[in-house]
C-alpha positions as CSV (number, residue, x, y, z in Angstrom):
1,M,9.0,-97.0,-0.7
2,A,12.5,-97.9,1.0
3,R,13.0,-100.1,4.2
4,E,16.1,-100.8,5.2
5,A,16.7,-103.5,7.5
6,S,19.2,-103.7,10.8
7,A,22.5,-105.7,10.2
8,G,21.0,-108.0,13.1
9,A,18.2,-109.5,11.0
10,R,19.8,-112.4,9.6
11,D,16.8,-114.9,8.7
12,R,14.8,-113.2,6.6
13,S,13.2,-114.9,4.6
14,P,9.3,-113.5,3.5
15,A,6.8,-115.3,2.2
16,P,6.3,-113.4,-0.9
17,G,3.0,-114.3,-2.4
18,P,1.8,-115.4,-5.5
19,P,2.7,-113.0,-8.9
20,S,-0.1,-111.2,-8.8
21,A,0.5,-110.0,-4.8
22,P,3.9,-109.4,-4.4
23,P,4.8,-108.2,-0.7
24,G,4.5,-104.7,-1.7
25,A,0.7,-105.4,0.1
26,R,3.4,-105.3,3.2
27,R,3.6,-101.6,3.2
28,L,4.3,-99.7,6.3
29,A,1.5,-96.8,7.2
30,A,2.6,-93.3,6.6
31,G,1.3,-91.1,8.7
32,G,1.8,-87.2,9.2
33,W,0.9,-86.2,6.1
34,R,1.3,-82.7,5.7
35,L,-1.4,-81.3,3.2
36,A,-1.5,-78.2,1.7
37,A,-4.9,-76.6,2.7
38,S,-6.3,-76.7,-0.9
39,G,-5.4,-77.6,-4.6
40,A,-5.4,-74.2,-6.1
41,G,-2.6,-73.4,-7.9
42,I,0.8,-72.3,-5.9
43,M,2.1,-70.5,-8.7
44,A,1.9,-66.2,-9.3
45,R,-1.4,-65.4,-11.2
46,G,0.3,-62.0,-11.4
47,P,2.9,-59.6,-13.0
48,A,6.1,-61.3,-14.1
49,G,8.1,-59.4,-11.3
50,A,6.0,-61.5,-8.8
51,A,9.3,-63.9,-9.2
52,A,10.9,-61.6,-7.5
53,V,9.6,-62.4,-3.7
54,L,9.7,-65.9,-5.1
55,G,12.9,-67.5,-3.3
56,P,11.8,-65.9,0.4
57,L,8.3,-66.8,0.3
58,L,9.1,-70.1,-0.5
59,W,11.7,-70.7,2.1
60,G,9.8,-71.2,4.6
61,C,7.5,-74.3,2.7
62,A,10.0,-76.3,0.8
63,L,12.0,-77.9,3.0
64,A,9.6,-80.1,4.4
65,L,10.9,-82.9,3.3
66,Q,13.2,-85.0,5.1
67,G,15.3,-87.8,4.6
68,G,18.5,-87.5,2.4
69,M,19.1,-88.9,-1.7
70,L,22.0,-87.3,-2.5
71,Y,23.7,-88.1,-5.7
72,P,27.2,-90.0,-4.8
73,R,30.1,-87.8,-5.8
74,E,33.4,-88.2,-5.0
75,S,35.0,-86.1,-2.6
76,P,38.3,-85.4,-1.0
77,S,36.1,-87.4,1.9
78,R,33.7,-89.5,-0.3
79,E,35.1,-92.7,-2.2
80,R,32.4,-94.7,-4.7
81,K,32.9,-97.8,-6.3
82,E,30.8,-98.8,-9.8
83,L,29.2,-102.4,-9.9
84,D,28.2,-102.5,-13.0
85,G,29.4,-105.4,-15.6
86,L,28.2,-108.7,-15.0
87,W,25.9,-110.3,-12.7
88,S,25.3,-114.0,-11.7
89,F,21.7,-114.0,-12.4
90,R,18.2,-116.8,-12.2
91,A,15.1,-116.6,-12.9
92,D,13.1,-118.8,-10.3
93,F,10.9,-120.7,-12.8
94,S,9.0,-122.8,-10.4
95,D,5.6,-122.7,-10.6
96,N,4.7,-120.3,-7.5
97,R,7.7,-118.4,-8.1
98,R,8.9,-119.3,-4.6
99,Q,11.3,-121.5,-4.6
100,G,14.6,-119.2,-4.5
101,F,13.3,-118.2,-0.7
102,E,12.5,-122.0,0.2
103,Q,15.2,-122.5,-0.4
104,Q,17.0,-119.4,0.3
105,W,18.9,-118.6,-2.3
106,Y,20.6,-115.3,-0.4
107,R,22.1,-117.3,1.8
108,T,24.7,-119.4,-0.4
109,P,26.2,-118.3,-3.8
110,L,24.0,-118.1,-6.1
111,R,25.4,-121.2,-8.6
112,E,25.1,-123.4,-5.8
113,S,21.2,-123.4,-6.3
114,G,21.6,-124.0,-9.6
115,P,22.2,-122.8,-13.5
116,T,22.7,-119.3,-13.9
117,L,23.5,-117.0,-16.5
118,D,25.6,-114.1,-17.0
119,M,23.2,-110.8,-17.1
120,P,25.3,-107.1,-17.6
121,V,23.5,-104.6,-15.0
122,P,22.3,-102.0,-15.7
123,S,20.2,-103.8,-18.1
124,S,17.0,-105.6,-18.7
125,F,17.0,-108.9,-18.6
126,N,14.0,-109.4,-21.3
127,D,16.0,-108.1,-24.0
128,V,19.3,-110.0,-23.3
129,G,19.2,-113.6,-23.1
130,Q,18.0,-115.9,-26.1
131,D,15.0,-117.5,-23.6
132,G,12.2,-116.9,-24.8
133,R,10.6,-117.4,-21.7
134,L,12.5,-114.7,-20.0
135,R,11.2,-112.4,-22.3
136,S,7.7,-112.3,-21.0
137,F,8.8,-113.6,-17.6
138,V,6.6,-112.4,-14.7
139,G,7.6,-112.8,-10.7
140,W,11.1,-113.3,-8.7
141,V,14.1,-113.2,-10.8
142,W,17.4,-113.5,-8.7
143,Y,21.1,-111.3,-9.3
144,E,24.4,-111.3,-7.2
145,R,27.8,-109.7,-7.5
146,E,30.9,-110.9,-5.5
147,V,32.3,-107.3,-4.6
148,T,35.7,-106.9,-3.2
149,L,36.3,-103.7,-1.1
150,P,39.2,-101.3,0.0
151,Q,41.2,-102.9,2.8
152,R,40.4,-98.8,4.5
153,W,36.3,-99.4,4.0
154,T,36.2,-102.7,6.0
155,Q,38.8,-101.6,8.5
156,D,38.1,-98.0,9.1
157,L,35.1,-97.9,11.5
158,G,35.2,-94.2,10.7
159,T,34.0,-95.1,7.2
160,R,30.4,-95.5,6.4
161,V,30.0,-97.8,2.8
162,V,26.4,-97.5,1.3
163,L,25.0,-99.5,-1.3
164,R,23.2,-97.8,-3.8
165,I,20.9,-99.2,-6.3
166,G,19.7,-96.9,-9.1
167,S,17.0,-98.7,-10.1
168,A,15.2,-102.6,-9.2
169,H,11.6,-102.8,-11.2
170,Y,9.7,-103.2,-9.3
171,Y,10.1,-104.8,-5.7
172,A,13.6,-105.4,-4.3
173,I,14.5,-107.3,-1.6
174,V,18.8,-107.0,-1.0
175,W,21.0,-109.1,1.3
176,V,24.9,-108.6,1.6
177,N,26.4,-112.0,3.1
178,G,23.2,-113.5,3.9
179,V,21.8,-110.4,5.6
180,H,19.0,-108.5,4.9
181,V,19.8,-104.9,4.7
182,A,16.2,-103.7,2.7
183,E,13.6,-103.3,0.4
184,H,11.8,-101.4,-1.8
185,E,9.0,-100.8,-3.9
186,G,8.6,-99.5,-7.6
187,G,11.1,-98.5,-10.5
188,H,12.2,-95.9,-11.9
189,L,13.7,-94.1,-8.6
190,P,17.3,-94.9,-6.2
191,F,17.1,-97.1,-2.6
192,E,19.8,-97.1,-0.3
193,A,21.3,-99.8,2.3
194,D,24.0,-98.5,5.0
195,V,25.9,-101.7,5.0
196,S,29.1,-100.7,7.0
197,K,28.8,-103.1,10.0
198,L,28.2,-106.2,7.3
199,V,31.9,-105.1,5.6
200,Q,33.4,-104.0,8.6
201,S,32.4,-107.0,10.5
202,G,35.6,-109.2,10.4
203,P,38.8,-110.0,8.6
204,L,36.7,-110.2,5.1
205,S,37.8,-108.5,1.9
206,S,34.9,-109.3,0.0
207,C,31.2,-108.7,0.3
208,R,28.2,-111.0,-1.6
209,I,25.3,-108.8,-2.7
210,T,21.6,-110.7,-3.6
211,I,18.5,-108.6,-4.9
212,A,15.6,-110.4,-5.4
213,I,13.8,-108.8,-8.2
214,N,9.6,-109.3,-8.5
215,N,8.2,-107.1,-12.0
216,T,4.3,-108.1,-10.5
217,L,2.1,-105.1,-11.1
218,T,-1.2,-105.8,-9.8
219,P,-4.1,-102.9,-9.6
220,H,-2.5,-100.7,-6.7
221,T,1.8,-100.7,-8.1
222,L,2.2,-97.6,-10.0
223,P,2.2,-98.4,-12.9
224,P,-0.9,-100.8,-12.4
225,G,-1.7,-103.9,-14.0
226,T,-4.1,-107.1,-13.1
227,I,-2.6,-110.8,-13.4
228,L,-5.2,-112.5,-15.8
229,Y,-5.3,-116.7,-14.7
230,Q,-6.4,-118.7,-17.9
231,K,-8.3,-121.6,-16.0
232,D,-9.9,-123.1,-19.1
233,T,-7.7,-126.3,-19.6
234,S,-8.4,-127.2,-22.8
235,K,-6.6,-124.1,-23.8
236,Y,-4.1,-123.5,-21.8
237,P,-1.6,-125.7,-19.5
238,K,-2.7,-126.0,-15.8
239,G,-1.6,-122.6,-13.9
240,Y,-1.0,-120.3,-17.1
241,F,-1.4,-116.6,-15.9
242,V,-0.5,-113.8,-17.5
243,Q,0.4,-110.0,-17.0
244,N,-2.4,-107.3,-18.3
245,T,-1.2,-103.6,-18.1
246,H,-3.1,-100.8,-18.9
247,F,-0.2,-98.8,-21.2
248,D,1.6,-98.8,-24.2
249,F,4.9,-100.2,-23.7
250,F,6.4,-102.8,-22.7
251,N,7.4,-103.7,-19.1
252,Y,10.8,-104.2,-19.0
253,A,12.3,-105.4,-15.8
254,G,15.5,-105.7,-14.1
255,L,18.3,-103.6,-12.5
256,H,18.3,-101.1,-15.3
257,R,20.5,-98.1,-14.0
258,P,23.4,-98.3,-11.8
259,V,24.7,-100.1,-9.0
260,L,27.3,-98.9,-6.0
261,L,29.2,-98.6,-3.1
262,Y,29.8,-94.9,-2.0
263,T,31.3,-93.9,1.4
264,T,30.9,-91.2,3.7
265,P,32.6,-90.3,6.8
266,T,30.0,-91.2,10.4
267,I,29.1,-87.4,10.4
268,Y,28.4,-86.7,6.9
269,I,26.1,-84.2,4.9
270,D,22.9,-86.4,4.6
271,D,21.1,-84.3,2.4
272,I,21.0,-80.5,0.8
273,T,17.2,-78.7,0.0
274,I,17.9,-75.6,-2.9
275,T,15.3,-72.9,-3.5
276,T,16.5,-70.2,-6.0
277,G,14.7,-66.6,-6.8
278,M,15.5,-63.3,-7.7
279,D,15.6,-59.7,-6.0
280,Q,16.0,-56.9,-9.0
281,N,19.6,-58.0,-10.2
282,T,20.6,-59.9,-7.3
283,G,20.5,-64.0,-7.4
284,L,19.2,-65.6,-3.8
285,V,20.2,-68.9,-3.3
286,N,18.3,-70.8,0.0
287,Y,20.0,-73.6,1.6
288,K,19.4,-75.9,4.4
289,V,21.8,-79.2,4.8
290,F,21.0,-81.9,6.9
291,V,23.5,-83.5,8.8
292,Q,23.9,-87.1,9.8
293,G,25.7,-88.8,13.2
294,S,25.7,-86.0,15.8
295,E,24.2,-82.8,16.5
296,H,27.5,-81.1,17.3
297,F,29.3,-79.7,13.9
298,Q,30.3,-76.3,11.9
299,L,29.1,-75.8,8.7
300,E,30.9,-73.2,5.9
301,V,29.1,-73.0,2.3
302,R,30.3,-71.3,0.0
303,L,28.7,-70.7,-3.4
304,L,31.5,-70.7,-6.8
305,D,30.8,-69.4,-10.5
306,E,31.9,-71.4,-13.2
307,E,35.0,-69.8,-12.7
308,G,35.3,-71.1,-9.8
309,K,35.4,-67.5,-8.3
310,V,33.9,-67.7,-4.6
311,V,30.4,-65.4,-5.2
312,A,28.9,-65.8,-2.0
313,Q,29.2,-67.9,1.5
314,G,27.3,-68.9,4.8
315,T,28.0,-71.1,7.8
316,G,25.4,-73.0,9.6
317,D,22.6,-75.3,8.4
318,Q,20.6,-73.2,6.6
319,G,20.9,-69.3,4.7
320,Q,20.7,-67.3,2.0
321,L,23.4,-66.5,0.0
322,Q,23.5,-63.5,-2.4
323,V,24.5,-63.1,-5.5
324,P,24.9,-59.4,-7.1
325,S,24.7,-59.2,-11.0
326,A,23.5,-63.1,-10.9
327,Y,24.1,-64.9,-14.2
328,L,20.6,-67.0,-14.5
329,W,20.2,-70.2,-15.6
330,W,17.8,-70.0,-18.9
331,P,16.7,-72.8,-21.5
332,Y,18.3,-74.0,-24.2
333,L,17.5,-70.7,-27.4
334,M,16.2,-68.8,-24.6
335,H,19.2,-67.1,-24.3
336,E,22.6,-66.3,-25.5
337,H,24.5,-67.8,-22.0
338,P,21.6,-70.5,-21.1
339,A,22.1,-73.4,-18.4
340,Y,24.8,-71.7,-16.2
341,L,25.1,-73.3,-13.4
342,Y,27.3,-72.2,-9.8
343,S,28.7,-75.3,-7.5
344,L,26.9,-74.5,-3.6
345,E,30.7,-76.6,-1.6
346,V,29.3,-77.5,1.6
347,R,32.4,-78.4,4.0
348,L,30.9,-80.4,7.5
349,T,33.5,-80.1,10.3
350,A,33.2,-82.4,13.9
351,Q,35.1,-82.9,16.8
352,T,34.6,-86.6,17.7
353,E,36.5,-88.9,20.9
354,A,38.0,-90.9,18.0
355,G,39.7,-87.1,16.3
356,P,38.3,-84.7,14.3
357,V,35.4,-85.8,10.9
358,S,35.0,-83.9,8.1
359,D,32.8,-84.2,4.8
360,F,32.4,-82.3,1.3
361,Y,29.5,-82.4,-0.9
362,A,29.3,-80.3,-4.0
363,L,26.1,-79.7,-5.8
364,P,25.1,-77.7,-9.3
365,V,22.7,-74.7,-8.3
366,G,21.0,-73.1,-11.1
367,I,19.3,-69.3,-10.2
368,R,16.1,-69.0,-12.0
369,T,12.3,-68.6,-11.0
370,V,9.5,-70.3,-12.5
371,A,5.7,-68.8,-12.3
372,V,2.6,-69.5,-14.1
373,T,-0.3,-67.0,-14.8
374,E,-3.8,-67.8,-16.7
375,N,-2.1,-67.4,-20.0
376,Q,1.5,-67.6,-19.4
377,F,4.4,-70.2,-18.0
378,L,7.1,-67.8,-16.7
379,I,10.7,-68.9,-16.7
380,N,12.8,-65.7,-14.7
381,G,9.8,-63.7,-15.8
382,K,9.7,-64.2,-19.1
383,P,7.4,-66.5,-21.4
384,F,8.5,-69.9,-21.9
385,Y,7.2,-72.2,-25.0
386,F,7.5,-75.5,-25.0
387,H,8.6,-76.9,-28.2
388,G,10.2,-80.4,-27.4
389,V,9.4,-84.1,-27.3
390,N,8.5,-87.0,-24.9
391,K,10.8,-89.3,-25.2
392,H,10.0,-92.6,-23.2
393,E,13.8,-93.1,-21.9
394,D,13.4,-96.4,-20.3
395,A,11.5,-98.3,-23.9
396,D,14.1,-97.2,-25.9
397,I,17.0,-98.5,-24.0
398,R,16.2,-100.9,-21.2
399,G,17.7,-103.7,-23.3
400,K,21.2,-102.4,-23.1
401,G,21.0,-100.9,-19.8
402,F,21.8,-96.8,-18.9
403,D,24.2,-96.0,-21.5
404,W,26.4,-93.2,-21.4
405,P,27.2,-93.1,-25.8
406,L,23.2,-93.2,-26.1
407,L,22.5,-90.8,-23.9
408,V,24.9,-88.3,-25.3
409,K,23.6,-89.3,-28.6
410,D,19.9,-88.4,-27.7
411,F,20.9,-84.4,-26.0
412,N,22.7,-84.3,-29.5
413,L,19.3,-85.3,-31.5
414,L,17.7,-82.7,-29.3
415,R,19.7,-79.6,-29.8
416,W,19.8,-80.4,-32.9
417,L,16.2,-80.7,-33.5
418,G,16.1,-76.9,-31.6
419,A,14.1,-79.3,-29.0
420,N,14.2,-77.3,-25.5
421,S,11.9,-79.4,-23.4
422,F,10.8,-83.2,-22.8
423,R,8.3,-84.6,-20.4
424,T,9.6,-87.6,-18.9
425,S,7.2,-90.1,-20.1
426,H,5.7,-92.4,-18.4
427,Y,8.5,-92.9,-14.8
428,P,11.2,-90.5,-14.1
429,Y,14.3,-91.1,-16.2
430,A,17.8,-91.8,-14.6
431,E,19.7,-89.3,-12.6
432,E,22.7,-88.4,-15.3
433,V,19.6,-88.0,-17.6
434,M,18.9,-84.6,-15.6
435,Q,22.0,-84.0,-14.8
436,L,22.4,-83.3,-18.4
437,C,19.1,-81.4,-18.5
438,D,21.0,-79.0,-16.1
439,R,23.9,-78.5,-17.8
440,Y,22.5,-78.0,-21.2
441,G,19.4,-76.1,-20.4
442,I,16.4,-78.6,-21.3
443,V,14.0,-78.0,-19.4
444,V,11.7,-81.1,-17.8
445,I,8.5,-81.7,-16.8
446,D,9.3,-84.3,-14.5
447,E,6.7,-87.5,-14.1
448,S,5.9,-90.0,-11.8
449,P,4.9,-94.0,-13.3
450,G,1.4,-93.0,-13.1
451,V,0.3,-94.5,-15.7
452,G,-2.5,-96.4,-16.6
453,I,-4.2,-95.8,-13.9
454,V,-8.2,-97.0,-15.1
455,L,-9.6,-99.3,-12.7
456,T,-11.5,-98.8,-9.8
457,Q,-9.4,-100.6,-7.2
458,S,-6.5,-98.7,-8.3
459,Y,-8.1,-95.1,-6.8
460,S,-7.6,-96.9,-3.6
461,N,-6.7,-95.7,-0.4
462,V,-3.4,-97.8,-0.4
463,S,-3.0,-96.8,-4.2
464,L,-2.5,-93.0,-2.8
465,Q,-0.5,-93.7,0.3
466,H,1.9,-96.1,-2.9
467,H,1.2,-93.0,-4.9
468,L,2.2,-90.1,-2.6
469,E,5.6,-92.1,-1.5
470,V,6.7,-92.4,-4.8
471,M,6.0,-88.9,-5.2
472,E,8.4,-88.1,-2.1
473,E,10.6,-90.4,-3.5
474,L,10.8,-88.4,-6.4
475,V,10.9,-84.7,-5.2
476,R,13.1,-85.7,-2.2
477,R,15.7,-87.0,-5.7
478,D,15.1,-84.6,-7.8
479,K,14.0,-81.3,-6.2
480,N,17.3,-79.4,-6.2
481,H,17.7,-79.8,-10.8
482,P,17.3,-76.0,-11.9
483,A,15.7,-77.8,-15.7
484,V,12.6,-79.4,-13.7
485,V,10.3,-76.7,-13.8
486,M,7.1,-79.1,-13.6
487,W,5.7,-82.1,-12.0
488,S,3.1,-84.3,-13.4
489,V,1.9,-87.1,-11.1
490,A,-0.2,-89.2,-13.8
491,N,-0.1,-89.5,-17.0
492,E,-3.8,-90.1,-19.3
493,P,-6.0,-92.0,-15.6
494,A,-9.6,-92.6,-15.7
495,S,-9.7,-88.9,-13.7
496,Y,-13.7,-89.1,-14.5
497,L,-14.2,-92.1,-12.3
498,K,-15.7,-91.0,-9.3
499,P,-12.6,-91.5,-6.5
500,A,-10.1,-89.2,-8.9
501,G,-11.4,-85.9,-7.4
502,Y,-10.5,-87.0,-3.6
503,Y,-7.2,-89.1,-5.1
504,F,-5.8,-86.3,-7.3
505,K,-7.2,-83.3,-5.2
506,T,-4.6,-85.2,-2.1
507,L,-1.9,-86.5,-4.7
508,I,-0.9,-82.3,-6.3
509,A,-2.0,-80.9,-2.5
510,H,1.1,-83.1,-1.3
511,T,2.8,-82.8,-3.7
512,K,2.7,-79.1,-3.9
513,D,3.5,-79.4,0.1
514,L,7.0,-81.0,-0.5
515,D,7.4,-78.7,-3.0
516,P,5.6,-75.0,-3.8
517,S,8.4,-73.5,-5.8
518,R,7.0,-75.5,-9.3
519,P,3.4,-76.2,-10.5
520,V,1.8,-79.9,-10.5
521,T,0.0,-81.4,-13.4
522,F,-0.8,-84.6,-14.8
523,V,-1.9,-85.6,-18.5
524,T,-5.4,-86.0,-19.7
525,N,-6.7,-87.4,-21.9
526,S,-10.8,-87.2,-20.4
527,N,-13.2,-85.0,-21.4
528,Y,-13.0,-81.7,-20.4
529,E,-16.7,-81.3,-18.8
530,A,-15.8,-85.0,-17.4
531,D,-12.0,-84.4,-15.7
532,L,-12.5,-84.3,-11.3
533,G,-9.1,-83.5,-10.9
534,A,-8.0,-80.9,-14.5
535,P,-9.6,-78.3,-11.0
536,Y,-6.5,-79.1,-9.2
537,V,-3.6,-78.7,-11.9
538,D,-1.8,-75.4,-12.5
539,V,-1.1,-76.6,-16.0
540,I,-4.1,-78.4,-18.3
541,C,-1.8,-80.6,-20.3
542,V,-4.0,-82.7,-23.4
543,N,-3.6,-85.3,-25.0
544,S,-5.6,-85.7,-28.5
545,Y,-4.3,-87.8,-31.8
546,Y,-7.0,-86.2,-34.1
547,S,-7.2,-88.2,-37.2
548,W,-5.2,-91.5,-35.6
549,Y,-7.5,-93.0,-33.2
550,H,-10.8,-91.6,-34.7
551,D,-11.7,-90.3,-38.2
552,Y,-9.0,-92.5,-39.6
553,G,-7.2,-91.0,-42.5
554,H,-9.7,-87.4,-42.2
555,M,-6.6,-85.3,-41.5
556,E,-9.2,-82.2,-43.0
557,V,-11.2,-82.0,-39.4
558,I,-8.1,-81.8,-37.4
559,Q,-8.0,-77.8,-37.1
560,L,-11.9,-77.6,-36.4
561,Q,-11.6,-80.2,-33.4
562,L,-8.2,-79.0,-31.8
563,A,-9.5,-75.8,-31.8
564,T,-13.1,-77.3,-30.0
565,Q,-10.4,-78.6,-27.6
566,F,-8.6,-75.5,-26.7
567,E,-11.3,-73.7,-26.1
568,K,-13.3,-75.8,-24.4
569,W,-10.9,-76.1,-22.1
570,Y,-9.2,-72.8,-21.7
571,R,-12.6,-71.3,-21.3
572,T,-14.1,-74.5,-18.4
573,Y,-10.2,-73.6,-16.5
574,Q,-8.5,-70.5,-17.5
575,K,-5.3,-72.2,-17.2
576,P,-2.1,-72.2,-20.0
577,I,-2.5,-75.6,-21.9
578,I,0.6,-77.5,-23.1
579,Q,-0.7,-80.2,-26.0
580,S,1.8,-82.8,-23.9
581,E,1.0,-85.7,-26.8
582,Y,0.1,-85.9,-30.6
583,G,1.1,-87.2,-33.6
584,A,1.1,-90.7,-36.0
585,E,2.4,-93.8,-36.5
586,T,4.8,-94.0,-39.5
587,I,7.0,-97.1,-40.5
588,A,10.2,-95.5,-41.9
589,G,10.5,-95.9,-45.8
590,F,6.7,-96.0,-45.9
591,H,5.8,-93.5,-48.4
592,Q,2.3,-93.1,-50.3
593,D,0.8,-89.8,-52.0
594,P,-1.4,-88.5,-51.6
595,P,-0.5,-89.7,-47.5
596,L,-2.1,-92.5,-46.3
597,M,-1.6,-93.9,-42.6
598,F,1.6,-95.2,-42.2
599,S,3.8,-93.3,-44.5
600,E,5.8,-91.1,-43.6
601,E,3.6,-88.0,-45.6
602,Y,0.8,-89.0,-43.4
603,Q,3.0,-87.9,-40.3
604,K,4.0,-85.1,-41.7
605,G,0.5,-84.0,-43.1
606,L,-1.0,-84.7,-39.4
607,L,1.3,-82.5,-37.8
608,E,1.4,-79.4,-40.3
609,Q,-1.9,-79.7,-39.7
610,Y,-1.7,-79.6,-35.7
611,H,0.8,-77.1,-36.5
612,L,-1.9,-74.3,-38.0
613,V,-4.0,-74.4,-35.2
614,L,-1.3,-74.4,-32.2
615,D,0.3,-71.1,-34.1
616,Q,-3.3,-69.5,-33.3
617,K,-3.5,-70.7,-29.8
618,R,-0.3,-70.2,-28.8
619,K,-0.3,-66.2,-29.1
620,E,-3.3,-66.6,-26.3
621,Y,-3.0,-69.5,-23.6
622,V,-1.0,-72.6,-25.6
623,V,1.9,-72.6,-23.6
624,G,3.6,-75.7,-25.6
625,E,3.6,-78.5,-27.6
626,L,5.0,-82.0,-27.1
627,I,5.2,-84.7,-30.4
628,W,4.8,-88.5,-29.2
629,N,7.2,-89.2,-29.6
630,F,11.3,-88.8,-30.2
631,A,11.6,-92.1,-31.2
632,D,9.9,-95.6,-31.6
633,F,9.9,-97.2,-28.6
634,M,8.8,-101.0,-27.8
635,T,5.3,-102.5,-26.6
636,D,4.1,-105.3,-25.7
637,Q,2.5,-107.8,-29.1
638,S,-0.7,-106.8,-30.2
639,P,-2.1,-106.9,-34.2
640,Q,-1.9,-103.2,-33.5
641,R,1.3,-102.8,-33.1
642,A,4.8,-103.9,-36.0
643,M,7.3,-104.9,-33.2
644,G,6.6,-101.7,-30.7
645,N,4.9,-97.8,-30.8
646,K,6.2,-96.0,-34.2
647,K,5.2,-92.8,-33.2
648,G,8.6,-91.7,-33.2
649,I,10.1,-88.9,-35.6
650,F,13.6,-90.6,-35.1
651,T,13.6,-94.6,-35.3
652,R,14.4,-97.1,-32.3
653,Q,18.3,-96.7,-34.4
654,R,18.0,-92.9,-34.2
655,Q,17.4,-92.3,-37.7
656,P,15.5,-89.5,-38.6
657,K,11.9,-89.9,-40.0
658,G,10.7,-87.4,-42.6
659,A,8.7,-85.4,-39.9
660,A,12.2,-84.8,-37.8
661,F,13.5,-82.3,-40.7
662,L,9.8,-80.8,-40.4
663,L,10.2,-80.5,-36.8
664,R,13.7,-78.8,-37.1
665,E,12.4,-75.9,-39.2
666,R,9.5,-75.4,-36.7
667,Y,11.4,-75.4,-33.7
668,W,14.5,-73.8,-34.6
669,K,11.7,-71.0,-36.1
670,L,9.7,-70.6,-32.8
671,A,13.2,-70.5,-30.7
672,N,14.3,-67.5,-33.1
673,E,10.4,-66.1,-31.8
674,T,10.9,-66.3,-28.7
675,R,15.0,-65.6,-28.2
676,Y,15.6,-62.7,-25.8
677,H,19.3,-61.6,-25.9
678,G,21.3,-61.4,-28.9
679,S,21.1,-62.5,-32.4
680,A,19.0,-64.9,-34.0
681,V,20.4,-68.6,-32.9
682,K,21.4,-70.5,-35.8
683,S,20.8,-73.6,-35.9
684,Q,24.4,-75.6,-36.8
685,C,27.1,-76.6,-34.4
686,V,30.2,-74.7,-34.3
687,G,33.4,-75.1,-32.9
688,N,34.2,-78.2,-30.7
689,S,31.3,-78.2,-29.0
690,P,27.9,-79.7,-30.4
691,F,26.3,-77.1,-27.5
692,T,27.4,-74.0,-29.0
693,F,25.8,-71.4,-30.4
């Protein structure tokens, strides 16, 4: 939840709590939730032809979310200045972690407070330094950057200057030139502050940005955690504590994604909401544009094809564009022309006392529909089968921060593998990741950071309110991505606990109300009879690890247990099912025949047993399979984890294990079975582009 401060708040020095209670406890009340009447599925439970009316039906509902978070794009009216690079950094190692606030480190350059380190942004501070204390540090850390600004930004009062932070894990407080400008609770999602008045308040050509970040997790954060204080002074130093979590990945922290400044005019396009549909061969693009700064303006809207030709146009802040013989956005490998993207161009003009004002923003648009029946997942009215991965993006790369070369490498591996989808386990991925999914046709189940919700206190009203806010931020950011076909509100919660029923009914209903155009799920590992949240999802997503976490080494029981799992879930709920996680830990280079656990042969053998059952059930009601995991990733230290989780089919260095070749053969076979037009897909790259059939 972001809170922007006025430029006049010149002495903002909150009294942050101890490491177990960051200032998120001061969360604002959020009234006026627009909850749907029930948690029942909003997708079509009828013929595929129902997709034809989907766009107009949703138009009246899907635009309730106010307040924009458009990705900063350069245009004739907008500029951006990247702030990636080296920042000054200091961790607050004081016993109460409050020295930075007590001494007001934000008031003067950070170097004046004591020794600082060079810290690359984006990155995780845990993986960069050689100080072992930083690896497991819990509490406040401080970042600072001096920024030189273009002269026009500081002198033109018709220019609005915005500071945008792509992700700060977990709680962040931001100052500019010592003035508090924003706070935000939650990692993984962006937040902004209008800093125009501060950078235009005098003859300054630079500004000092200070960001304090607290990575403490509590039962009410997302993800949750607890602080364990060790009070036995015969074993632990006085005041010793550690952060406990209930999820299986390392709690990396810092400024993980890009930080930048960008400009808009003072009357500007604040947000755009798009929903799409089809009426026979005509594509429907419903749009609504939100403008800030004035109520008096004109809007021109044009839709351009990939060749730059105008195919539809309109005026005003909302309307419907109709595209005869429209090209659809198809998933990778499902169609010979996948991932077709139009460009929606919005041009604003207004007249002020100082003269004319104009703004321009272009948004990629994919025309596609999504629907769910009791045994199918439909994209553009055709059955879609998820054959993909779980990625754990941040646990893979946070030490390096957001990394374009590694990101493109991952997409090349996905395409090589024949994967058509992934889940953003277990948090929203970077905006640039979603853009590549749109571009390449990789279907996304977009998941919130709701992982590790296993304590009763994590189902409190405080926790629920924060979770609702996080879903608002996630939908606001990703609502226009055609690659996103389903929201996941949580992973492996203790959904058998009594409060879980109301919690997930409310959370799912709220998410549907924010975006009625997509189904909503959460990923469960609970018993089908005890799961109190399952009645409210549109698709059942089940994690199971037969012959790994129990029946160790006995792969002969997998087929019976997996078939029983599917049959019981479907008989109870009559909803399509995705095997959202399955796999086995494998250390690259370990070989054993007959297969033993942790060998590459065991991982392959376990997957083959799963595939035998999946091939039976996908003919009935199973609509997807997502391997755990795409690549090995780091976790907390424990006797069960040898330098992290090794369930990847690729190593952390992106080298394939034997199971990667097994999955590649399977996924290309599945692609050829489910392809709708043209000849069979070839599992190789041709031409200059790795993304060409």
